[in-house]
Structures are given as C-alpha cells and as structure tokens.
PDB file of the backbone (N, CA, C, O) and the ligand in Angstrom, with CONECT records:
HET     ZN  A 101       1
ATOM      1  N   MET A   1     199.943 308.265  91.361  1.00  0.00           N
ATOM      2  CA  MET A   1     198.559 308.236  91.067  1.00  0.00           C
ATOM      3  C   MET A   1     198.386 306.854  89.979  1.00  0.00           C
ATOM      4  O   MET A   1     199.053 306.814  88.945  1.00  0.00           O
ATOM      5  N   LEU A   2     197.557 305.905  90.294  1.00  0.00           N
ATOM      6  CA  LEU A   2     197.457 304.740  89.476  1.00  0.00           C
ATOM      7  C   LEU A   2     196.194 304.915  88.592  1.00  0.00           C
ATOM      8  O   LEU A   2     195.267 305.621  88.989  1.00  0.00           O
ATOM      9  N   CYS A   3     196.149 304.260  87.364  1.00  0.00           N
ATOM     10  CA  CYS A   3     195.182 304.084  86.531  1.00  0.00           C
ATOM     11  C   CYS A   3     193.920 303.172  87.229  1.00  0.00           C
ATOM     12  O   CYS A   3     194.109 302.027  87.640  1.00  0.00           O
ATOM     13  N   GLU A   4     192.843 303.737  87.284  1.00  0.00           N
ATOM     14  CA  GLU A   4     191.871 303.061  87.746  1.00  0.00           C
ATOM     15  C   GLU A   4     191.387 301.689  87.052  1.00  0.00           C
ATOM     16  O   GLU A   4     190.706 300.835  87.621  1.00  0.00           O
ATOM     17  N   TRP A   5     191.770 301.637  85.966  1.00  0.00           N
ATOM     18  CA  TRP A   5     191.386 300.510  85.113  1.00  0.00           C
ATOM     19  C   TRP A   5     192.554 299.312  84.999  1.00  0.00           C
ATOM     20  O   TRP A   5     192.312 298.112  85.130  1.00  0.00           O
ATOM     21  N   CYS A   6     193.784 299.856  84.747  1.00  0.00           N
ATOM     22  CA  CYS A   6     194.883 298.800  84.691  1.00  0.00           C
ATOM     23  C   CYS A   6     196.087 299.045  85.651  1.00  0.00           C
ATOM     24  O   CYS A   6     197.190 298.523  85.485  1.00  0.00           O
ATOM     25  N   ASN A   7     195.790 299.832  86.601  1.00  0.00           N
ATOM     26  CA  ASN A   7     196.806 300.297  87.663  1.00  0.00           C
ATOM     27  C   ASN A   7     198.325 300.587  87.166  1.00  0.00           C
ATOM     28  O   ASN A   7     199.350 300.324  87.795  1.00  0.00           O
ATOM     29  N   SER A   8     198.214 301.246  85.768  1.00  0.00           N
ATOM     30  CA  SER A   8     199.441 301.608  85.291  1.00  0.00           C
ATOM     31  C   SER A   8     199.804 302.983  86.190  1.00  0.00           C
ATOM     32  O   SER A   8     198.942 303.612  86.803  1.00  0.00           O
ATOM     33  N   LEU A   9     201.065 303.298  86.164  1.00  0.00           N
ATOM     34  CA  LEU A   9     201.625 304.488  86.797  1.00  0.00           C
ATOM     35  C   LEU A   9     201.675 305.684  85.714  1.00  0.00           C
ATOM     36  O   LEU A   9     201.931 306.849  86.019  1.00  0.00           O
ATOM     37  N   ASN A  10     201.427 305.290  84.562  1.00  0.00           N
ATOM     38  CA  ASN A  10     201.622 306.361  83.481  1.00  0.00           C
ATOM     39  C   ASN A  10     200.527 307.246  83.272  1.00  0.00           C
ATOM     40  O   ASN A  10     200.645 308.076  82.371  1.00  0.00           O
ATOM     41  N   VAL A  11     199.375 307.211  84.015  1.00  0.00           N
ATOM     42  CA  VAL A  11     198.224 307.965  83.773  1.00  0.00           C
ATOM     43  C   VAL A  11     198.495 309.418  83.861  1.00  0.00           C
ATOM     44  O   VAL A  11     199.263 309.795  84.746  1.00  0.00           O
ATOM     45  N   THR A  12     197.993 310.234  83.100  1.00  0.00           N
ATOM     46  CA  THR A  12     198.283 311.633  82.992  1.00  0.00           C
ATOM     47  C   THR A  12     196.864 312.443  83.149  1.00  0.00           C
ATOM     48  O   THR A  12     195.821 312.002  82.666  1.00  0.00           O
ATOM     49  N   ARG A  13     196.940 313.689  83.885  1.00  0.00           N
ATOM     50  CA  ARG A  13     195.814 314.603  84.021  1.00  0.00           C
ATOM     51  C   ARG A  13     195.721 315.249  82.815  1.00  0.00           C
ATOM     52  O   ARG A  13     196.736 315.560  82.191  1.00  0.00           O
ATOM     53  N   THR A  14     194.475 315.515  82.369  1.00  0.00           N
ATOM     54  CA  THR A  14     194.110 316.414  81.040  1.00  0.00           C
ATOM     55  C   THR A  14     192.766 316.877  81.407  1.00  0.00           C
ATOM     56  O   THR A  14     192.249 316.687  82.507  1.00  0.00           O
ATOM     57  N   THR A  15     192.218 317.516  80.388  1.00  0.00           N
ATOM     58  CA  THR A  15     190.820 317.992  80.559  1.00  0.00           C
ATOM     59  C   THR A  15     190.030 317.673  79.278  1.00  0.00           C
ATOM     60  O   THR A  15     190.653 317.718  78.217  1.00  0.00           O
ATOM     61  N   SER A  16     188.929 317.405  79.267  1.00  0.00           N
ATOM     62  CA  SER A  16     188.198 317.234  78.077  1.00  0.00           C
ATOM     63  C   SER A  16     186.653 317.390  78.342  1.00  0.00           C
ATOM     64  O   SER A  16     186.156 317.497  79.463  1.00  0.00           O
ATOM     65  N   SER A  17     186.002 317.387  77.214  1.00  0.00           N
ATOM     66  CA  SER A  17     184.408 317.489  77.306  1.00  0.00           C
ATOM     67  C   SER A  17     183.728 316.256  77.542  1.00  0.00           C
ATOM     68  O   SER A  17     183.998 315.241  76.901  1.00  0.00           O
ATOM     69  N   VAL A  18     182.757 316.306  78.536  1.00  0.00           N
ATOM     70  CA  VAL A  18     181.944 315.035  78.804  1.00  0.00           C
ATOM     71  C   VAL A  18     180.475 315.494  78.759  1.00  0.00           C
ATOM     72  O   VAL A  18     180.028 316.601  79.059  1.00  0.00           O
ATOM     73  N   TYR A  19     179.786 314.339  78.293  1.00  0.00           N
ATOM     74  CA  TYR A  19     178.332 314.667  78.142  1.00  0.00           C
ATOM     75  C   TYR A  19     177.749 313.979  79.338  1.00  0.00           C
ATOM     76  O   TYR A  19     178.067 312.813  79.572  1.00  0.00           O
ATOM     77  N   TRP A  20     176.813 314.710  80.204  1.00  0.00           N
ATOM     78  CA  TRP A  20     176.350 314.227  81.296  1.00  0.00           C
ATOM     79  C   TRP A  20     174.819 314.346  81.435  1.00  0.00           C
ATOM     80  O   TRP A  20     174.248 315.393  81.132  1.00  0.00           O
ATOM     81  N   GLU A  21     174.227 313.374  81.851  1.00  0.00           N
ATOM     82  CA  GLU A  21     172.875 313.144  81.961  1.00  0.00           C
ATOM     83  C   GLU A  21     172.297 313.878  83.241  1.00  0.00           C
ATOM     84  O   GLU A  21     172.813 313.717  84.348  1.00  0.00           O
ATOM     85  N   LEU A  22     171.284 314.629  83.045  1.00  0.00           N
ATOM     86  CA  LEU A  22     170.795 315.533  84.173  1.00  0.00           C
ATOM     87  C   LEU A  22     170.074 314.616  85.108  1.00  0.00           C
ATOM     88  O   LEU A  22     169.502 313.633  84.637  1.00  0.00           O
ATOM     89  N   PRO A  23     170.052 314.863  86.441  1.00  0.00           N
ATOM     90  CA  PRO A  23     169.446 313.968  87.325  1.00  0.00           C
ATOM     91  C   PRO A  23     167.955 313.930  87.329  1.00  0.00           C
ATOM     92  O   PRO A  23     167.314 312.933  87.662  1.00  0.00           O
ATOM     93  N   ASP A  24     167.386 315.157  86.912  1.00  0.00           N
ATOM     94  CA  ASP A  24     165.900 315.059  86.714  1.00  0.00           C
ATOM     95  C   ASP A  24     165.352 314.597  85.313  1.00  0.00           C
ATOM     96  O   ASP A  24     164.187 314.791  84.967  1.00  0.00           O
ATOM     97  N   GLY A  25     166.316 313.957  84.525  1.00  0.00           N
ATOM     98  CA  GLY A  25     165.915 313.282  83.415  1.00  0.00           C
ATOM     99  C   GLY A  25     165.637 314.166  82.133  1.00  0.00           C
ATOM    100  O   GLY A  25     165.258 313.695  81.060  1.00  0.00           O
ATOM    101  N   THR A  26     165.856 315.423  82.362  1.00  0.00           N
ATOM    102  CA  THR A  26     165.276 316.387  81.154  1.00  0.00           C
ATOM    103  C   THR A  26     166.172 316.410  80.012  1.00  0.00           C
ATOM    104  O   THR A  26     165.799 317.029  79.016  1.00  0.00           O
ATOM    105  N   GLY A  27     167.343 315.804  80.008  1.00  0.00           N
ATOM    106  CA  GLY A  27     168.233 315.655  78.977  1.00  0.00           C
ATOM    107  C   GLY A  27     169.746 315.792  79.413  1.00  0.00           C
ATOM    108  O   GLY A  27     169.965 315.597  80.609  1.00  0.00           O
ATOM    109  N   ALA A  28     170.725 316.077  78.668  1.00  0.00           N
ATOM    110  CA  ALA A  28     172.201 316.103  78.961  1.00  0.00           C
ATOM    111  C   ALA A  28     172.931 317.293  78.516  1.00  0.00           C
ATOM    112  O   ALA A  28     172.757 317.788  77.403  1.00  0.00           O
ATOM    113  N   ILE A  29     173.717 317.733  79.356  1.00  0.00           N
ATOM    114  CA  ILE A  29     174.632 318.866  79.052  1.00  0.00           C
ATOM    115  C   ILE A  29     176.042 318.349  78.778  1.00  0.00           C
ATOM    116  O   ILE A  29     176.456 317.255  79.162  1.00  0.00           O
ATOM    117  N   GLU A  30     176.741 319.250  78.072  1.00  0.00           N
ATOM    118  CA  GLU A  30     178.115 319.121  77.863  1.00  0.00           C
ATOM    119  C   GLU A  30     178.855 319.861  78.795  1.00  0.00           C
ATOM    120  O   GLU A  30     178.646 321.059  78.989  1.00  0.00           O
ATOM    121  N   ILE A  31     179.703 319.212  79.377  1.00  0.00           N
ATOM    122  CA  ILE A  31     180.608 319.912  80.387  1.00  0.00           C
ATOM    123  C   ILE A  31     182.164 319.910  79.811  1.00  0.00           C
ATOM    124  O   ILE A  31     182.864 318.917  79.615  1.00  0.00           O
ATOM    125  N   THR A  32     182.462 321.117  79.624  1.00  0.00           N
ATOM    126  CA  THR A  32     183.758 321.355  78.927  1.00  0.00           C
ATOM    127  C   THR A  32     184.855 321.549  79.959  1.00  0.00           C
ATOM    128  O   THR A  32     184.575 321.894  81.107  1.00  0.00           O
ATOM    129  N   ASN A  33     186.170 321.320  79.539  1.00  0.00           N
ATOM    130  CA  ASN A  33     187.337 321.404  80.414  1.00  0.00           C
ATOM    131  C   ASN A  33     187.247 320.645  81.763  1.00  0.00           C
ATOM    132  O   ASN A  33     187.748 321.083  82.798  1.00  0.00           O
ATOM    133  N   THR A  34     186.563 319.463  81.674  1.00  0.00           N
ATOM    134  CA  THR A  34     186.315 318.655  82.826  1.00  0.00           C
ATOM    135  C   THR A  34     187.606 317.838  83.084  1.00  0.00           C
ATOM    136  O   THR A  34     188.138 317.197  82.178  1.00  0.00           O
ATOM    137  N   PRO A  35     188.106 317.882  84.376  1.00  0.00           N
ATOM    138  CA  PRO A  35     189.269 317.173  84.909  1.00  0.00           C
ATOM    139  C   PRO A  35     189.201 315.777  84.525  1.00  0.00           C
ATOM    140  O   PRO A  35     188.286 315.052  84.915  1.00  0.00           O
ATOM    141  N   THR A  36     190.303 315.304  83.642  1.00  0.00           N
ATOM    142  CA  THR A  36     190.050 313.972  83.033  1.00  0.00           C
ATOM    143  C   THR A  36     191.445 313.286  83.275  1.00  0.00           C
ATOM    144  O   THR A  36     192.492 313.933  83.264  1.00  0.00           O
ATOM    145  N   LEU A  37     191.384 311.858  83.507  1.00  0.00           N
ATOM    146  CA  LEU A  37     192.680 310.962  83.342  1.00  0.00           C
ATOM    147  C   LEU A  37     192.727 310.341  82.048  1.00  0.00           C
ATOM    148  O   LEU A  37     191.740 309.862  81.490  1.00  0.00           O
ATOM    149  N   SER A  38     193.964 310.359  81.555  1.00  0.00           N
ATOM    150  CA  SER A  38     194.177 309.685  80.425  1.00  0.00           C
ATOM    151  C   SER A  38     195.448 308.645  80.567  1.00  0.00           C
ATOM    152  O   SER A  38     196.579 308.944  80.948  1.00  0.00           O
ATOM    153  N   CYS A  39     195.014 307.458  80.197  1.00  0.00           N
ATOM    154  CA  CYS A  39     196.071 306.332  80.389  1.00  0.00           C
ATOM    155  C   CYS A  39     196.555 305.850  79.134  1.00  0.00           C
ATOM    156  O   CYS A  39     195.750 305.372  78.334  1.00  0.00           O
ATOM    157  N   PRO A  40     197.797 305.918  78.860  1.00  0.00           N
ATOM    158  CA  PRO A  40     198.478 305.470  77.554  1.00  0.00           C
ATOM    159  C   PRO A  40     198.466 303.837  77.481  1.00  0.00           C
ATOM    160  O   PRO A  40     198.438 303.233  76.409  1.00  0.00           O
ATOM    161  N   ASP A  41     198.487 303.326  78.507  1.00  0.00           N
ATOM    162  CA  ASP A  41     198.597 301.755  78.654  1.00  0.00           C
ATOM    163  C   ASP A  41     197.553 301.043  78.172  1.00  0.00           C
ATOM    164  O   ASP A  41     197.725 300.101  77.398  1.00  0.00           O
ATOM    165  N   CYS A  42     196.303 301.454  78.612  1.00  0.00           N
ATOM    166  CA  CYS A  42     194.957 300.744  78.520  1.00  0.00           C
ATOM    167  C   CYS A  42     194.189 301.669  77.535  1.00  0.00           C
ATOM    168  O   CYS A  42     193.099 301.215  77.186  1.00  0.00           O
ATOM    169  N   SER A  43     194.539 302.871  77.017  1.00  0.00           N
ATOM    170  CA  SER A  43     193.931 303.804  76.176  1.00  0.00           C
ATOM    171  C   SER A  43     192.619 304.284  76.895  1.00  0.00           C
ATOM    172  O   SER A  43     191.700 304.665  76.169  1.00  0.00           O
ATOM    173  N   MET A  44     192.469 304.298  78.104  1.00  0.00           N
ATOM    174  CA  MET A  44     191.244 304.797  78.548  1.00  0.00           C
ATOM    175  C   MET A  44     191.319 306.291  79.028  1.00  0.00           C
ATOM    176  O   MET A  44     192.305 306.756  79.601  1.00  0.00           O
ATOM    177  N   THR A  45     190.223 306.967  78.748  1.00  0.00           N
ATOM    178  CA  THR A  45     190.386 308.430  79.071  1.00  0.00           C
ATOM    179  C   THR A  45     188.980 308.465  79.901  1.00  0.00           C
ATOM    180  O   THR A  45     187.942 308.095  79.353  1.00  0.00           O
ATOM    181  N   TYR A  46     188.997 308.910  81.198  1.00  0.00           N
ATOM    182  CA  TYR A  46     188.136 308.971  82.077  1.00  0.00           C
ATOM    183  C   TYR A  46     188.110 309.884  83.294  1.00  0.00           C
ATOM    184  O   TYR A  46     189.165 310.332  83.743  1.00  0.00           O
ATOM    185  N   GLN A  47     186.875 310.186  83.864  1.00  0.00           N
ATOM    186  CA  GLN A  47     186.925 311.103  85.025  1.00  0.00           C
ATOM    187  C   GLN A  47     187.157 310.213  86.273  1.00  0.00           C
ATOM    188  O   GLN A  47     186.515 309.170  86.402  1.00  0.00           O
ATOM    189  N   SER A  48     188.088 310.623  87.215  1.00  0.00           N
ATOM    190  CA  SER A  48     188.329 309.800  88.442  1.00  0.00           C
ATOM    191  C   SER A  48     186.816 309.903  89.398  1.00  0.00           C
ATOM    192  O   SER A  48     185.994 310.808  89.250  1.00  0.00           O
ATOM    193  N   GLU A  49     186.705 308.949  90.225  1.00  0.00           N
ATOM    194  CA  GLU A  49     185.656 308.862  90.921  1.00  0.00           C
ATOM    195  C   GLU A  49     185.275 310.067  91.767  1.00  0.00           C
ATOM    196  O   GLU A  49     184.136 310.532  91.779  1.00  0.00           O
ATOM    197  N   PRO A  50     186.327 310.562  92.495  1.00  0.00           N
ATOM    198  CA  PRO A  50     185.982 311.997  93.132  1.00  0.00           C
ATOM    199  C   PRO A  50     185.200 313.027  92.309  1.00  0.00           C
ATOM    200  O   PRO A  50     184.240 313.693  92.696  1.00  0.00           O
ATOM    201  N   ILE A  51     185.841 313.037  90.988  1.00  0.00           N
ATOM    202  CA  ILE A  51     185.278 314.280  90.112  1.00  0.00           C
ATOM    203  C   ILE A  51     183.894 313.823  89.545  1.00  0.00           C
ATOM    204  O   ILE A  51     183.075 314.680  89.215  1.00  0.00           O
ATOM    205  N   ILE A  52     183.597 312.391  89.415  1.00  0.00           N
ATOM    206  CA  ILE A  52     182.267 312.003  88.943  1.00  0.00           C
ATOM    207  C   ILE A  52     181.260 312.417  90.170  1.00  0.00           C
ATOM    208  O   ILE A  52     180.161 312.933  89.963  1.00  0.00           O
ATOM    209  N   LYS A  53     181.731 312.150  91.360  1.00  0.00           N
ATOM    210  CA  LYS A  53     180.939 312.395  92.634  1.00  0.00           C
ATOM    211  C   LYS A  53     180.638 313.899  92.667  1.00  0.00           C
ATOM    212  O   LYS A  53     179.506 314.332  92.880  1.00  0.00           O
ATOM    213  N   GLU A  54     181.744 314.698  92.438  1.00  0.00           N
ATOM    214  CA  GLU A  54     181.468 316.170  92.458  1.00  0.00           C
ATOM    215  C   GLU A  54     180.629 316.590  91.519  1.00  0.00           C
ATOM    216  O   GLU A  54     179.762 317.381  91.888  1.00  0.00           O
ATOM    217  N   ILE A  55     180.657 316.244  90.301  1.00  0.00           N
ATOM    218  CA  ILE A  55     179.685 316.635  89.162  1.00  0.00           C
ATOM    219  C   ILE A  55     178.171 316.224  89.419  1.00  0.00           C
ATOM    220  O   ILE A  55     177.204 316.930  89.132  1.00  0.00           O
ATOM    221  N   GLU A  56     178.120 314.883  90.046  1.00  0.00           N
ATOM    222  CA  GLU A  56     176.826 314.406  90.329  1.00  0.00           C
ATOM    223  C   GLU A  56     176.020 315.088  91.424  1.00  0.00           C
ATOM    224  O   GLU A  56     174.833 315.379  91.282  1.00  0.00           O
ATOM    225  N   ASP A  57     176.832 315.363  92.686  1.00  0.00           N
ATOM    226  CA  ASP A  57     176.523 316.031  93.578  1.00  0.00           C
ATOM    227  C   ASP A  57     175.906 317.445  93.271  1.00  0.00           C
ATOM    228  O   ASP A  57     174.850 317.883  93.728  1.00  0.00           O
ATOM    229  N   GLN A  58     176.855 318.132  92.323  1.00  0.00           N
ATOM    230  CA  GLN A  58     176.647 319.543  91.949  1.00  0.00           C
ATOM    231  C   GLN A  58     175.263 319.608  91.251  1.00  0.00           C
ATOM    232  O   GLN A  58     174.394 320.414  91.582  1.00  0.00           O
ATOM    233  N   LEU A  59     175.117 318.614  90.172  1.00  0.00           N
ATOM    234  CA  LEU A  59     173.985 318.656  89.291  1.00  0.00           C
ATOM    235  C   LEU A  59     172.628 318.518  90.181  1.00  0.00           C
ATOM    236  O   LEU A  59     171.571 319.108  89.959  1.00  0.00           O
ATOM    237  N   PHE A  60     172.886 317.635  91.201  1.00  0.00           N
ATOM    238  CA  PHE A  60     171.778 317.396  92.184  1.00  0.00           C
ATOM    239  C   PHE A  60     171.169 318.277  92.833  1.00  0.00           C
ATOM    240  O   PHE A  60     169.964 318.343  93.079  1.00  0.00           O
ATOM    241  N   LEU A  61     172.372 319.278  93.251  1.00  0.00           N
ATOM    242  CA  LEU A  61     171.979 320.350  94.282  1.00  0.00           C
ATOM    243  C   LEU A  61     171.811 321.699  93.567  1.00  0.00           C
ATOM    244  O   LEU A  61     171.685 322.690  94.286  1.00  0.00           O
ATOM    245  N   ILE A  62     171.796 321.832  92.408  1.00  0.00           N
ATOM    246  CA  ILE A  62     171.737 323.158  91.712  1.00  0.00           C
ATOM    247  C   ILE A  62     170.472 323.032  90.725  1.00  0.00           C
ATOM    248  O   ILE A  62     170.128 321.957  90.233  1.00  0.00           O
ATOM    249  N   ASP A  63     169.834 324.232  90.496  1.00  0.00           N
ATOM    250  CA  ASP A  63     168.835 324.329  89.606  1.00  0.00           C
ATOM    251  C   ASP A  63     169.130 324.101  88.215  1.00  0.00           C
ATOM    252  O   ASP A  63     169.458 325.062  87.519  1.00  0.00           O
ATOM    253  N   CYS A  64     169.044 322.815  87.673  1.00  0.00           N
ATOM    254  CA  CYS A  64     169.528 322.428  86.275  1.00  0.00           C
ATOM    255  C   CYS A  64     168.693 323.107  85.192  1.00  0.00           C
ATOM    256  O   CYS A  64     169.098 323.110  84.029  1.00  0.00           O
ATOM    257  N   LYS A  65     167.543 323.680  85.536  1.00  0.00           N
ATOM    258  CA  LYS A  65     166.866 324.319  84.579  1.00  0.00           C
ATOM    259  C   LYS A  65     167.497 325.581  84.013  1.00  0.00           C
ATOM    260  O   LYS A  65     167.329 325.966  82.856  1.00  0.00           O
ATOM    261  N   ARG A  66     168.158 326.125  84.833  1.00  0.00           N
ATOM    262  CA  ARG A  66     168.821 327.221  84.461  1.00  0.00           C
ATOM    263  C   ARG A  66     170.072 327.083  83.600  1.00  0.00           C
ATOM    264  O   ARG A  66     170.531 328.072  83.027  1.00  0.00           O
ATOM    265  N   LEU A  67     170.664 325.815  83.490  1.00  0.00           N
ATOM    266  CA  LEU A  67     171.820 325.615  82.742  1.00  0.00           C
ATOM    267  C   LEU A  67     171.696 325.628  81.361  1.00  0.00           C
ATOM    268  O   LEU A  67     170.623 325.284  80.865  1.00  0.00           O
ATOM    269  N   GLY A  68     172.678 325.991  80.623  1.00  0.00           N
ATOM    270  CA  GLY A  68     172.810 325.981  79.104  1.00  0.00           C
ATOM    271  C   GLY A  68     172.997 324.385  78.602  1.00  0.00           C
ATOM    272  O   GLY A  68     172.859 323.405  79.333  1.00  0.00           O
ATOM    273  N   LYS A  69     173.282 324.372  77.429  1.00  0.00           N
ATOM    274  CA  LYS A  69     173.572 323.280  76.843  1.00  0.00           C
ATOM    275  C   LYS A  69     175.060 322.803  77.252  1.00  0.00           C
ATOM    276  O   LYS A  69     175.370 321.621  77.407  1.00  0.00           O
ATOM    277  N   VAL A  70     175.909 323.873  77.401  1.00  0.00           N
ATOM    278  CA  VAL A  70     177.313 323.638  77.382  1.00  0.00           C
ATOM    279  C   VAL A  70     177.769 324.592  78.410  1.00  0.00           C
ATOM    280  O   VAL A  70     177.463 325.784  78.378  1.00  0.00           O
ATOM    281  N   ILE A  71     178.591 323.992  79.432  1.00  0.00           N
ATOM    282  CA  ILE A  71     178.993 324.803  80.490  1.00  0.00           C
ATOM    283  C   ILE A  71     180.606 324.324  80.707  1.00  0.00           C
ATOM    284  O   ILE A  71     180.974 323.192  80.394  1.00  0.00           O
ATOM    285  N   PRO A  72     181.402 325.213  81.212  1.00  0.00           N
ATOM    286  CA  PRO A  72     182.853 324.872  81.488  1.00  0.00           C
ATOM    287  C   PRO A  72     182.654 324.197  82.971  1.00  0.00           C
ATOM    288  O   PRO A  72     181.720 324.539  83.696  1.00  0.00           O
ATOM    289  N   PHE A  73     183.504 323.324  83.309  1.00  0.00           N
ATOM    290  CA  PHE A  73     183.498 322.587  84.525  1.00  0.00           C
ATOM    291  C   PHE A  73     183.764 323.651  85.802  1.00  0.00           C
ATOM    292  O   PHE A  73     183.173 323.530  86.874  1.00  0.00           O
ATOM    293  N   GLU A  74     184.532 324.483  85.584  1.00  0.00           N
ATOM    294  CA  GLU A  74     184.727 325.518  86.803  1.00  0.00           C
ATOM    295  C   GLU A  74     183.431 326.254  86.942  1.00  0.00           C
ATOM    296  O   GLU A  74     182.939 326.379  88.064  1.00  0.00           O
ATOM    297  N   GLU A  75     182.882 326.717  85.953  1.00  0.00           N
ATOM    298  CA  GLU A  75     181.634 327.514  85.912  1.00  0.00           C
ATOM    299  C   GLU A  75     180.556 326.727  86.712  1.00  0.00           C
ATOM    300  O   GLU A  75     179.948 327.241  87.651  1.00  0.00           O
ATOM    301  N   LEU A  76     180.359 325.497  86.305  1.00  0.00           N
ATOM    302  CA  LEU A  76     179.483 324.516  86.840  1.00  0.00           C
ATOM    303  C   LEU A  76     179.609 324.418  88.334  1.00  0.00           C
ATOM    304  O   LEU A  76     178.634 324.359  89.083  1.00  0.00           O
ATOM    305  N   MET A  77     180.738 324.406  88.689  1.00  0.00           N
ATOM    306  CA  MET A  77     181.008 324.139  90.167  1.00  0.00           C
ATOM    307  C   MET A  77     180.857 325.487  90.991  1.00  0.00           C
ATOM    308  O   MET A  77     180.807 325.461  92.220  1.00  0.00           O
ATOM    309  N   GLU A  78     180.798 326.469  90.386  1.00  0.00           N
ATOM    310  CA  GLU A  78     180.751 327.829  91.036  1.00  0.00           C
ATOM    311  C   GLU A  78     179.236 328.115  91.231  1.00  0.00           C
ATOM    312  O   GLU A  78     178.881 329.069  91.923  1.00  0.00           O
ATOM    313  N   ILE A  79     178.404 327.349  90.665  1.00  0.00           N
ATOM    314  CA  ILE A  79     176.915 327.815  90.756  1.00  0.00           C
ATOM    315  C   ILE A  79     176.350 327.507  92.095  1.00  0.00           C
ATOM    316  O   ILE A  79     176.450 326.352  92.509  1.00  0.00           O
ATOM    317  N   PRO A  80     175.766 328.415  92.817  1.00  0.00           N
ATOM    318  CA  PRO A  80     175.403 328.338  94.299  1.00  0.00           C
ATOM    319  C   PRO A  80     174.413 327.088  94.340  1.00  0.00           C
ATOM    320  O   PRO A  80     173.625 326.857  93.422  1.00  0.00           O
ATOM    321  N   ARG A  81     174.528 326.268  95.537  1.00  0.00           N
ATOM    322  CA  ARG A  81     173.598 325.115  95.566  1.00  0.00           C
ATOM    323  C   ARG A  81     172.262 325.477  96.276  1.00  0.00           C
ATOM    324  O   ARG A  81     172.200 326.370  97.121  1.00  0.00           O
ATOM    325  N   LEU A  82     171.394 324.868  95.955  1.00  0.00           N
ATOM    326  CA  LEU A  82     170.200 325.197  96.601  1.00  0.00           C
ATOM    327  C   LEU A  82     170.125 324.617  97.984  1.00  0.00           C
ATOM    328  O   LEU A  82     169.560 325.312  98.828  1.00  0.00           O
ATOM    329  N   LEU A  83     170.611 323.446  98.350  1.00  0.00           N
ATOM    330  CA  LEU A  83     170.694 322.963  99.707  1.00  0.00           C
ATOM    331  C   LEU A  83     172.175 322.970 100.153  1.00  0.00           C
ATOM    332  O   LEU A  83     173.079 323.049  99.321  1.00  0.00           O
ATOM    333  N   LYS A  84     172.416 322.883 101.530  1.00  0.00           N
ATOM    334  CA  LYS A  84     173.790 322.920 101.874  1.00  0.00           C
ATOM    335  C   LYS A  84     174.456 321.556 101.795  1.00  0.00           C
ATOM    336  O   LYS A  84     175.681 321.443 101.831  1.00  0.00           O
ATOM    337  N   LYS A  85     173.594 320.478 101.682  1.00  0.00           N
ATOM    338  CA  LYS A  85     174.423 319.206 101.346  1.00  0.00           C
ATOM    339  C   LYS A  85     173.381 318.364 100.672  1.00  0.00           C
ATOM    340  O   LYS A  85     172.194 318.674 100.580  1.00  0.00           O
ATOM    341  N   ASN A  86     173.918 317.300 100.222  1.00  0.00           N
ATOM    342  CA  ASN A  86     173.052 316.276  99.542  1.00  0.00           C
ATOM    343  C   ASN A  86     172.326 315.193 100.650  1.00  0.00           C
ATOM    344  O   ASN A  86     172.845 314.194 101.148  1.00  0.00           O
ATOM    345  N   TYR A  87     171.189 315.638 100.826  1.00  0.00           N
ATOM    346  CA  TYR A  87     170.561 314.817 102.023  1.00  0.00           C
ATOM    347  C   TYR A  87     170.156 313.428 101.532  1.00  0.00           C
ATOM    348  O   TYR A  87     169.720 312.582 102.312  1.00  0.00           O
ATOM    349  N   PHE A  88     170.310 313.205 100.210  1.00  0.00           N
ATOM    350  CA  PHE A  88     169.971 311.723  99.870  1.00  0.00           C
ATOM    351  C   PHE A  88     171.183 310.925  99.637  1.00  0.00           C
ATOM    352  O   PHE A  88     171.171 309.784  99.175  1.00  0.00           O
ATOM    353  N   ASP A  89     172.320 311.643 100.011  1.00  0.00           N
ATOM    354  CA  ASP A  89     173.572 310.850  99.868  1.00  0.00           C
ATOM    355  C   ASP A  89     173.877 310.088 101.161  1.00  0.00           C
ATOM    356  O   ASP A  89     174.265 310.852 102.045  1.00  0.00           O
ATOM    357  N   PHE A  90     173.819 308.953 101.484  1.00  0.00           N
ATOM    358  CA  PHE A  90     173.974 308.272 102.582  1.00  0.00           C
ATOM    359  C   PHE A  90     175.433 307.514 102.719  1.00  0.00           C
ATOM    360  O   PHE A  90     175.792 306.789 103.646  1.00  0.00           O
ATOM    361  N   SER A  91     176.129 307.861 101.606  1.00  0.00           N
ATOM    362  CA  SER A  91     177.557 307.301 101.712  1.00  0.00           C
ATOM    363  C   SER A  91     178.481 307.878 102.457  1.00  0.00           C
ATOM    364  O   SER A  91     179.478 307.244 102.802  1.00  0.00           O
ATOM    365  N   SER A  92     178.272 309.229 102.833  1.00  0.00           N
ATOM    366  CA  SER A  92     179.343 310.026 103.732  1.00  0.00           C
ATOM    367  C   SER A  92     178.901 310.271 104.963  1.00  0.00           C
ATOM    368  O   SER A  92     179.613 310.874 105.766  1.00  0.00           O
TER     369      SER A  92
HETATM  370 ZN    ZN A 101     195.128 302.169  82.279  1.00  0.00          ZN2+
END
C-alpha cells in the first residue's frame, strides 16, 4: 500500500473521527472509528478514495434526517439504503 500523497510505503491503517458534510446541506455529522490512513513521512492522516466514496454513497442513499450528530462508521454502513444503487453516480 502506497501513501496517496507522497507514495511512501510506510503508511499505516488506523481509525479516527471525521466530520462529514451531509449531501442535503443540513449540516455535518461526526463519523467515529472511520478507517483512516496515516503516513509518518508526509504527516498526512486521511481516508482512502474507496472509503470516501463508500461514505458519500451511503450518506446519499440513506435517510440522513434520522442520523444523530455522531455515529460510528460500522453503524453508518449498516443503515439500510433507500435505493438499491446510486442512480446519480455515472462513474461506475
Ligand atoms: Zn505520505
């Protein structure tokens, strides 16, 4: 696994809390325990592209009004989706 920022091989997997803007613009939630990459060489701590996409798809497809202010990543991903797929995502 390479660091997405500096291509270092020393990047490690960790978890952290992230603040995420809701797609309907009503505010942001805190997602705890989010899979995170940490790079000692460029000091970046970030979520990988697939994780970002997973979070964005999930927030887009669930009823965000029922979310609390803070939710663990695993719990967020277990919320049943309203649609079977993201019909507005043309990238896949
Ligand atoms: Zn790096």
